C-alpha positions as CSV (number, residue, x, y, z in Angstrom):
1,M,-0.1,-0.1,0.1
2,T,3.0,2.3,-0.1
3,T,3.0,3.0,-3.8
4,L,-0.6,4.3,-3.9
5,L,0.8,8.1,-4.7
6,D,3.9,9.3,-6.2
7,P,5.8,11.9,-4.1
8,S,4.2,14.9,-5.9
9,S,0.5,13.6,-5.5
10,R,1.4,12.7,-1.9
11,S,2.5,16.5,-1.3
12,L,-0.8,17.7,-2.9
13,V,-2.8,15.4,-0.7
14,L,-1.0,16.6,2.5
15,A,-1.0,20.3,1.5
16,V,-4.8,20.3,0.5
17,F,-6.0,18.4,3.6
18,S,-3.8,20.9,5.8
19,V,-5.4,24.1,4.1
20,F,-9.0,22.5,4.6
21,V,-8.1,21.7,8.3
22,V,-7.2,25.4,8.9
23,I,-10.0,26.7,7.1
24,C,-12.5,24.6,8.8
25,L,-10.9,25.7,12.4
26,M,-11.3,29.2,11.4
27,L,-14.9,28.5,10.1
28,C,-15.5,26.8,13.4
29,I,-14.2,29.8,15.5
30,V,-16.2,32.3,13.5
31,T,-19.5,30.7,13.3
32,G,-19.4,28.5,16.2
33,A,-20.3,29.0,19.9
34,D,-19.6,32.6,21.1
35,E,-18.0,33.5,24.5
36,D,-21.0,32.2,26.2
37,D,-20.3,28.7,27.2
38,R,-24.0,27.8,27.3
39,A,-24.2,28.6,23.5
40,L,-22.5,25.1,22.9
41,V,-25.7,23.6,24.0
42,R,-28.2,25.8,22.4
43,S,-29.7,25.0,18.7
44,D,-27.4,27.3,17.1
45,S,-27.9,25.3,13.9
46,R,-31.3,26.9,13.7
47,R,-29.5,29.8,12.1
48,L,-28.5,27.6,9.0
49,R,-30.9,27.7,6.3
50,S,-33.1,24.6,5.7
51,W,-31.2,23.5,2.5
52,Q,-27.9,23.8,4.4
53,Q,-29.2,21.7,7.4
54,G,-30.3,19.1,4.9
55,I,-27.0,18.9,3.4
56,A,-25.4,18.6,6.7
57,M,-27.9,15.9,7.9
58,G,-26.7,14.0,4.8
59,G,-23.4,14.3,5.6
60,D,-23.9,13.0,9.2
61,T,-25.1,9.6,7.8
62,T,-22.0,9.6,5.7
63,T,-18.8,8.3,7.3
64,V,-15.6,7.4,6.3
65,A,-16.6,3.6,6.7
66,T,-19.1,4.2,4.3
67,V,-16.8,5.5,1.8
68,T,-14.3,2.7,2.3
69,V,-15.6,-0.4,4.0
70,L,-18.9,-0.2,2.2
71,V,-17.4,0.5,-1.3
72,G,-14.9,-2.4,-0.4
73,M,-17.8,-4.9,0.5
74,V,-19.5,-4.0,-3.0
75,A,-16.2,-4.4,-4.7
76,T,-15.7,-8.0,-3.2
77,T,-19.1,-9.2,-2.5
78,G,-21.4,-7.3,-4.9
79,F,-24.9,-8.1,-4.0
80,D,-24.6,-7.9,-0.4
81,G,-22.8,-4.8,-0.3
82,L,-25.6,-2.9,-2.4
83,G,-27.9,-4.5,0.3
84,V,-26.6,-2.3,3.0
85,M,-26.6,1.0,0.8
86,L,-30.4,0.0,0.3
87,G,-31.0,-0.7,3.9
88,S,-29.4,2.9,4.7
89,L,-31.7,4.5,2.1
90,I,-34.9,3.0,3.4
91,G,-33.8,4.1,7.0
92,V,-33.4,7.6,5.7
93,V,-37.0,7.8,4.2
94,L,-38.4,6.4,7.4
95,L,-36.4,9.0,9.4
96,L,-37.9,11.8,7.2
97,V,-41.4,10.4,7.4
98,L,-41.6,9.4,10.8
99,I,-39.0,11.1,13.1
100,V,-37.8,14.6,11.8
101,E,-41.0,16.6,12.4
102,P,-42.4,15.0,15.7
103,L,-38.8,15.0,17.2
104,R,-38.4,18.6,16.4
105,G,-41.6,19.7,18.1
106,H,-40.7,18.0,21.2
107,A,-36.8,18.0,22.0
108,S,-34.7,20.9,22.4
109,L,-31.3,19.2,21.9
110,T,-31.3,15.6,22.5
111,A,-33.8,12.8,22.2
112,A,-34.0,12.4,26.0
113,D,-36.1,15.6,25.9
114,L,-38.6,13.9,23.8
115,L,-39.0,11.2,26.4
116,D,-39.5,13.6,29.2
117,A,-42.3,15.5,27.0
118,R,-44.1,12.4,26.3
119,G,-44.3,11.1,29.9
120,S,-41.8,8.0,29.5
121,G,-38.7,10.0,30.9
122,G,-37.0,10.9,34.1
123,T,-33.3,11.0,35.6
124,A,-32.6,7.2,35.0
125,V,-34.1,7.1,31.6
126,R,-32.1,10.2,30.7
127,V,-28.9,8.9,31.9
128,S,-29.5,5.4,30.4
129,W,-30.2,7.2,27.0
130,G,-27.0,9.1,27.4
131,V,-25.0,6.0,28.1
132,V,-26.1,4.0,25.5
133,T,-25.8,7.0,23.0
134,L,-22.3,6.9,24.1
135,L,-21.9,3.3,23.3
136,V,-23.0,3.9,19.8
137,C,-20.7,6.9,19.3
138,F,-17.6,5.6,20.7
139,P,-17.3,2.4,18.5
140,L,-18.2,4.8,15.4
141,L,-15.5,7.3,16.4
142,V,-12.8,4.3,16.8
143,V,-13.8,3.2,13.4
144,Q,-13.4,6.5,11.7
145,L,-10.0,7.1,13.4
146,V,-8.5,3.6,12.6
147,V,-9.6,3.9,8.9
148,V,-8.2,7.4,8.3
149,G,-5.1,6.4,10.3
150,N,-4.5,3.5,8.0
151,V,-5.0,5.5,4.9
152,A,-2.9,8.4,6.2
153,A,-0.1,6.3,7.1
154,A,-0.3,4.4,3.5
155,L,-0.4,7.7,1.7
156,I,2.8,9.4,3.3
157,G,4.4,5.9,2.6
158,Q,5.2,5.2,6.5
159,P,2.9,2.3,7.6
160,G,4.5,2.4,11.1
161,A,3.4,6.0,11.5
162,R,-0.2,4.8,11.9
163,T,-0.2,5.3,15.6
164,G,0.9,8.9,15.2
165,C,-1.4,9.8,12.5
166,I,-4.2,8.4,14.6
167,V,-3.3,10.4,17.7
168,V,-2.7,13.6,15.6
169,I,-5.8,13.4,13.6
170,G,-7.8,12.7,16.6
171,C,-6.6,15.8,18.6
172,V,-7.3,18.0,15.5
173,M,-10.9,16.8,15.0
174,T,-11.6,16.9,18.6
175,A,-10.3,20.4,18.6
176,L,-12.8,21.4,15.6
177,A,-15.7,19.8,17.6
178,V,-15.1,21.6,20.9
179,S,-14.5,25.0,19.2
180,G,-17.5,24.8,16.6
181,G,-20.5,23.7,18.6
182,I,-23.5,22.7,16.3
183,R,-23.4,25.3,13.9
184,G,-19.8,25.2,13.4
185,T,-19.6,21.8,12.6
186,G,-22.7,22.1,10.5
187,V,-20.6,24.3,8.3
188,V,-17.8,21.7,8.3
189,M,-20.1,19.2,7.3
190,I,-21.5,21.3,4.4
191,A,-17.9,22.0,2.8
192,K,-17.0,18.3,3.0
193,S,-20.4,17.5,0.9
194,V,-19.4,20.3,-1.6
195,I,-16.0,18.7,-2.3
196,T,-16.6,15.1,-1.7
197,L,-19.7,14.6,-3.9
198,P,-18.1,16.1,-7.2
199,V,-15.0,14.2,-6.9
200,L,-17.2,10.7,-6.4
201,V,-19.4,11.8,-9.4
202,V,-16.6,12.4,-11.4
203,T,-15.0,9.0,-10.5
204,A,-18.2,7.3,-11.2
205,G,-18.5,8.9,-14.5
206,L,-15.1,8.0,-15.4
207,V,-15.8,4.2,-14.6
208,L,-18.8,4.2,-16.8
209,H,-17.0,6.0,-19.7
210,R,-14.3,3.4,-19.5
211,F,-17.1,0.6,-20.3
212,G,-18.9,2.7,-22.9
213,W,-21.7,4.0,-20.6
214,D,-23.1,0.3,-20.7
215,P,-24.1,-0.9,-17.2
216,G,-24.2,-4.4,-18.6
217,R,-20.7,-4.3,-19.6
218,L,-19.5,-2.8,-16.3
219,L,-21.4,-5.8,-14.3
220,D,-20.0,-8.4,-16.5
221,A,-16.6,-7.0,-16.0
222,A,-17.0,-6.9,-12.3
223,A,-18.2,-10.5,-12.0
224,H,-15.1,-11.5,-14.0
225,G,-12.4,-9.1,-12.0
226,S,-14.0,-10.4,-8.8
227,R,-13.2,-14.2,-9.7
228,T,-16.8,-15.1,-8.5
229,G,-18.6,-15.1,-11.9
230,G,-22.3,-15.1,-11.4
231,A,-22.3,-15.5,-7.7
232,Y,-21.2,-11.7,-7.8
233,L,-24.7,-10.6,-8.6
234,R,-26.5,-13.1,-6.2
235,P,-26.9,-12.8,-2.4
236,G,-24.4,-14.7,-0.1
237,G,-21.0,-13.3,-0.8
238,Y,-20.7,-11.8,2.4
239,T,-23.5,-12.8,4.5
240,G,-23.3,-16.5,3.8
241,E,-25.6,-19.5,2.5
242,G,-28.5,-21.4,3.8
243,W,-30.6,-20.1,7.0
244,V,-27.5,-18.4,8.3
245,G,-27.1,-16.4,5.2
246,A,-30.9,-15.5,5.2
247,V,-30.8,-14.5,8.6
248,N,-27.7,-12.3,8.2
249,R,-29.2,-10.8,4.9
250,I,-32.4,-9.8,6.6
251,G,-30.7,-8.6,9.7
252,Q,-28.4,-6.7,7.5
253,T,-31.1,-4.7,5.7
254,F,-33.2,-4.4,8.9
255,G,-30.6,-3.5,11.2
256,M,-29.2,-0.8,9.0
257,T,-32.5,0.8,8.2
258,M,-33.3,0.9,12.1
259,A,-29.8,2.3,13.1
260,T,-30.3,5.1,10.3
261,L,-33.4,6.1,12.2
262,A,-31.5,6.8,15.5
263,M,-28.0,7.9,14.7
264,P,-27.3,10.2,17.3
265,A,-25.5,13.0,15.5
266,V,-28.6,13.1,12.9
267,L,-31.0,13.4,15.6
268,M,-29.0,16.3,17.0
269,R,-29.3,18.1,13.7
270,A,-33.1,16.8,13.3
271,I,-34.2,18.7,16.4
272,A,-32.6,22.0,15.3
273,T,-35.0,22.1,12.1
274,K,-36.7,25.4,12.2
275,S,-40.5,24.8,11.2
276,P,-42.5,22.0,9.6
277,R,-41.9,23.4,6.1
278,G,-38.3,23.8,7.1
279,A,-38.3,20.1,8.0
280,R,-39.8,19.1,4.7
281,T,-36.8,21.3,2.8
282,V,-34.4,19.5,5.0
283,G,-35.7,16.1,3.8
284,R,-35.7,16.7,0.4
285,W,-32.1,18.0,0.2
286,M,-31.0,15.1,2.7
287,L,-32.7,12.6,0.6
288,G,-31.4,13.9,-2.9
289,E,-27.7,14.2,-1.5
290,L,-27.9,10.5,-0.2
291,T,-29.4,9.2,-3.4
292,L,-26.8,10.8,-5.4
293,L,-24.0,9.6,-3.0
294,Y,-25.1,6.0,-2.8
295,G,-25.6,5.8,-6.4
296,T,-21.9,6.9,-7.1
297,L,-20.6,4.6,-4.4
298,A,-22.3,1.8,-6.0
299,V,-20.6,2.5,-9.4
300,V,-17.2,3.2,-7.6
301,G,-17.5,-0.3,-5.7
302,V,-18.6,-2.3,-8.9
303,G,-15.8,-0.4,-10.8
304,A,-13.3,-1.3,-8.5
305,A,-14.2,-4.9,-8.9
306,A,-13.9,-4.7,-12.5
307,L,-10.7,-2.8,-12.6
308,A,-9.0,-3.5,-9.2
309,G,-10.1,-6.9,-8.4
310,E,-6.7,-8.4,-8.8
311,A,-5.0,-5.8,-6.7
312,L,-7.6,-6.3,-3.9
313,R,-7.3,-10.0,-3.9
314,E,-3.6,-9.6,-3.7
315,A,-3.9,-7.2,-0.7
316,G,-6.2,-9.1,1.3
317,P,-9.5,-8.4,3.2
318,A,-7.5,-5.4,5.0
319,A,-7.1,-3.6,1.8
320,Q,-10.9,-3.0,1.5
321,V,-10.4,0.4,3.3
322,F,-8.1,1.5,0.1
323,T,-10.8,0.3,-2.5
324,P,-11.4,3.8,-3.8
325,L,-7.7,4.7,-3.9
326,L,-7.0,1.5,-5.9
327,L,-9.7,2.2,-8.2
328,G,-8.2,5.8,-8.9
329,R,-4.8,4.2,-9.6
330,A,-6.5,2.0,-12.1
331,L,-8.1,4.7,-13.6
332,D,-5.4,7.4,-14.0
333,G,-2.1,5.6,-12.8
334,G,-1.9,7.1,-9.3
335,G,-2.1,10.7,-10.2
336,V,-4.8,13.4,-9.5
337,L,-7.6,11.2,-9.2
338,V,-6.1,9.4,-6.4
339,A,-5.0,12.4,-4.7
340,A,-8.6,13.9,-4.8
341,L,-10.0,10.3,-3.6
342,A,-7.4,10.5,-0.8
343,C,-8.8,14.0,0.2
344,V,-12.3,12.8,0.1
345,L,-11.5,10.0,2.6
346,F,-9.5,12.6,4.8
347,L,-12.5,15.1,4.6
348,T,-15.2,12.5,5.1
349,A,-13.4,11.3,8.4
350,L,-12.8,14.9,9.5
351,A,-16.4,15.9,9.3
352,A,-17.8,12.3,10.6
353,V,-15.5,12.4,13.6
354,V,-16.2,16.3,14.5
355,D,-20.1,15.8,14.4
356,V,-20.0,12.2,16.2
357,T,-17.5,13.7,18.8
358,L,-19.8,16.9,19.4
359,A,-23.0,14.5,19.7
360,A,-21.2,12.1,22.3
361,G,-20.0,15.2,24.2
362,I,-23.3,16.8,24.6
363,A,-24.9,13.3,25.5
364,L,-22.2,12.9,28.3
365,G,-22.5,16.6,29.4
366,R,-26.3,17.2,29.2
367,D,-27.9,13.8,29.5
368,V,-25.4,11.9,31.9
369,L,-23.8,14.6,34.0
370,G,-26.4,17.1,33.6
371,A,-29.2,14.9,34.6
372,S,-27.3,12.9,37.3
373,A,-25.9,16.2,39.1
374,K,-27.7,17.1,42.2
375,P,-29.7,20.2,41.7
376,A,-28.5,23.6,43.4
377,K,-30.4,24.7,46.3
378,S,-30.9,28.1,45.1
379,V,-33.9,29.6,43.6
380,G,-32.5,29.1,40.3
381,R,-32.0,25.4,40.1
382,R,-31.6,23.7,36.7
383,P,-34.0,21.1,35.5
384,A,-32.8,17.7,34.5
385,G,-30.7,17.2,31.6
386,T,-29.2,20.7,31.6
387,A,-25.7,21.4,31.3
388,D,-23.6,24.5,30.6
389,G,-21.3,24.8,27.6
390,A,-18.1,24.2,29.6
391,A,-19.2,20.8,30.8
392,S,-20.3,19.7,27.2
393,R,-16.8,21.1,25.8
394,W,-14.8,19.0,28.5
395,S,-17.0,16.0,27.6
396,A,-16.4,16.2,23.9
397,A,-12.8,16.7,24.6
398,L,-12.5,13.5,26.8
399,T,-14.5,11.4,24.5
400,G,-12.3,12.3,21.5
401,A,-9.1,11.9,23.4
402,L,-10.3,8.3,24.7
403,A,-11.6,7.4,21.3
404,A,-8.0,8.2,19.9
405,V,-6.5,6.0,22.7
406,V,-8.8,2.9,22.0
407,A,-8.2,3.2,18.3
408,V,-4.6,2.8,18.8
409,V,-5.1,-0.2,20.6
410,V,-7.7,-1.9,18.4
411,A,-6.3,-0.5,15.2
412,D,-5.5,-4.3,14.0
413,W,-9.0,-5.5,14.9
414,N,-11.6,-6.4,12.2
415,L,-13.2,-3.1,11.5
416,V,-16.4,-4.8,10.5
417,V,-17.0,-6.1,14.1
418,V,-16.7,-2.8,15.7
419,S,-18.9,-1.2,13.0
420,T,-21.6,-4.0,13.6
421,L,-21.4,-3.2,17.3
422,W,-22.6,0.2,17.0
423,L,-25.1,-0.4,14.4
424,A,-26.6,-3.3,16.5
425,V,-26.9,-1.1,19.5
426,C,-28.4,2.0,17.8
427,G,-30.8,-0.4,15.7
428,A,-32.1,-2.5,18.7
429,A,-31.8,0.1,21.7
430,L,-32.3,3.6,20.6
431,A,-34.5,3.1,17.5
432,P,-37.4,1.3,19.2
433,V,-37.4,3.7,22.3
434,L,-37.6,6.6,19.9
435,L,-40.5,5.3,17.9
436,Y,-42.4,4.1,21.1
437,A,-42.1,7.6,22.6
438,L,-43.5,9.1,19.6
439,Y,-46.4,7.0,18.5
440,W,-47.3,4.9,21.7
441,P,-48.9,6.7,24.3
442,G,-48.9,3.8,26.9
443,F,-44.9,3.8,26.8
444,T,-43.5,4.2,30.0
445,A,-40.1,4.8,31.7
446,R,-39.7,1.0,32.8
447,G,-40.4,0.2,29.0
448,A,-37.5,2.6,28.0
449,L,-35.1,1.3,30.5
450,W,-35.8,-2.4,29.8
451,C,-35.1,-1.5,25.9
452,L,-32.3,0.5,26.3
453,W,-30.4,-1.9,28.6
454,G,-32.0,-5.3,27.6
455,A,-31.3,-4.6,23.8
456,T,-27.8,-3.1,24.4
457,V,-26.7,-6.2,26.4
458,L,-28.3,-8.6,24.0
459,S,-26.6,-7.2,21.1
460,V,-23.2,-7.2,22.8
461,V,-23.7,-10.8,23.8
462,A,-24.9,-11.7,20.3
463,L,-21.8,-10.5,18.7
464,A,-19.6,-12.0,21.5
465,L,-20.8,-15.5,20.9
466,S,-20.5,-15.2,16.9
467,P,-17.6,-15.8,14.7
468,Y,-16.7,-12.1,14.9
469,A,-15.4,-12.7,18.3
470,S,-13.6,-16.4,18.1
471,G,-13.3,-19.2,16.1
472,T,-12.3,-17.8,12.8
473,P,-8.8,-16.2,11.4
474,G,-10.6,-12.7,11.3
475,S,-12.0,-13.0,14.7
476,I,-10.9,-10.8,17.7
477,F,-9.7,-13.7,19.4
478,P,-8.7,-16.2,16.8
479,G,-7.0,-18.7,19.2
480,H,-10.3,-19.2,21.1
481,D,-13.7,-20.6,20.1
482,F,-16.5,-19.7,22.3
483,R,-19.1,-19.2,19.8
484,I,-22.6,-20.7,19.8
485,W,-24.0,-19.6,16.5
486,D,-22.6,-18.5,12.9
487,V,-24.8,-15.4,12.7
488,T,-22.6,-12.3,12.3
489,I,-25.5,-9.6,11.7
490,P,-27.9,-10.3,14.6
491,G,-30.5,-7.4,13.6
492,L,-33.3,-9.8,12.7
493,V,-33.0,-10.9,16.4
494,T,-32.1,-7.9,18.3
495,V,-34.2,-5.4,16.8
496,P,-37.6,-7.3,17.7
497,A,-36.3,-8.2,20.9
498,G,-35.5,-4.3,21.5
499,F,-39.5,-3.7,20.7
500,L,-40.5,-6.5,22.6
501,L,-38.7,-5.4,25.7
502,G,-40.0,-2.1,25.5
503,W,-43.5,-3.3,25.2
504,L,-43.2,-5.8,28.0
505,G,-41.6,-3.2,30.4
506,S,-44.5,-0.7,29.8
507,V,-47.4,-3.2,30.0
508,T,-45.9,-4.4,33.4
509,D,-45.4,-1.0,34.8
510,P,-47.4,-0.5,37.8
511,R,-47.5,3.3,37.3
512,R,-49.0,2.7,33.8
513,A,-52.0,0.9,35.4
514,A,-52.5,3.6,38.0
515,A,-52.2,6.2,35.2
516,D,-54.7,4.4,33.1
517,G,-57.3,5.5,35.9
518,A,-56.5,9.2,35.6
519,P,-55.0,9.7,32.3
520,D,-52.8,12.7,31.7
521,P,-54.1,14.7,28.5
522,E,-50.5,15.9,27.6
523,R,-49.1,12.3,27.9
524,R,-52.1,10.7,26.0
525,R,-52.4,12.9,23.1
526,E,-52.0,11.8,19.8
527,P,-48.5,11.9,18.2
528,D,-47.6,14.6,15.9
529,T,-47.8,13.8,12.2
530,V,-45.4,15.4,9.5
């Protein structure tokens, strides 16, 4: 991987990335939180126009793993990789139809505000929501830092510098999150989208041009280049065959759909939409951006199988994170296009880590520390879930620093395992609570607690007892074998279990039975509609 760029292209990438970081830091300082520390936890992103908010929300769902690991899956497994993209798009549609407008009307900054407003909250629920949000954000941060660290080390031609790259990039991105606040990071996200989308569209156009703009020729070449033949266009290349493969495929699409509904950084921006009309504008821009993005990524992945399949096989599974760069080298010999794609990876990681770090910091500072802190005895005591900007800043800084340290430790792990962990917890724990709180008046605090903790534990156990953890060469512990099933994508089990736990906890809650005798009109009202 040390020959991806020639020295001149390498210098260009580093120069462009450095300039972009400096510009983003200046934008964060100028447009971000002011001298009032509390500005960090206010909805400053309301000052963004609706179309800008839509672009920023679309960027929130696009991580560096999307542009590397997902494209690598399409290049090596074909159909199954495309299924992940489909699940994500379905999740975006459901988010826009079911979540954005009702959530905007009930929450001020985090989704825990919604639980309080709908009568299923409380201090314990708010703290639990914040902790589970951190369990979702932290693995996502680690994946981003590991991928961008690997890419940076390969691009500078020094694989041994990976640790230093992870630490330095993690510190820079944490500084951007702390200094920018919600509005400043939104500007960074927009700048990233403006640069990355044109580069990916041009790359996809070059791939189609190479095959005479004939999708059939491209797919035939991809099937041949992947050395899998007709199996490239059939399910099972990644998820497996038989009943295990069926469970994995359904769980893959189902889990990805539900996880997209409840991504903390996306919810953070959805809450800040200005009005019902603004929410619809946000939705149109977000869906348009992601449809274009996933279409181009699909072409890039299939093109990589057709033009760089041999290089991918020689480099092994770990080289999937370099798939876009290998395609760029096959298209222009490692020149300007590879440099541009390298910048895309850097900028995507920069924006994703900045926003996720901010979402994690606010969850820690507002939901966990703000709710668990004892209220002041003075007249001006704060309600549960409030925290000043200083607490959220320190929380974001702490989260980013810990993520960089953990990324260094797990840098050699299978990144798919870590990605599956945050997707499983997000889809099985956060999404059911969010939907129940919006659309079921009988949902209670006990139901929220059972769903949050029960689904989280079940997701972790399901992955711990799968081939991801032990029993295979690509496992975290390859020398041991304590797996009890071969399912690696447990969404088909964990997501329904999360809904079941939320329902069971609510219907067995004694306080719900007492409330049925004297219903609270605020709590029992019909959910808002878009």
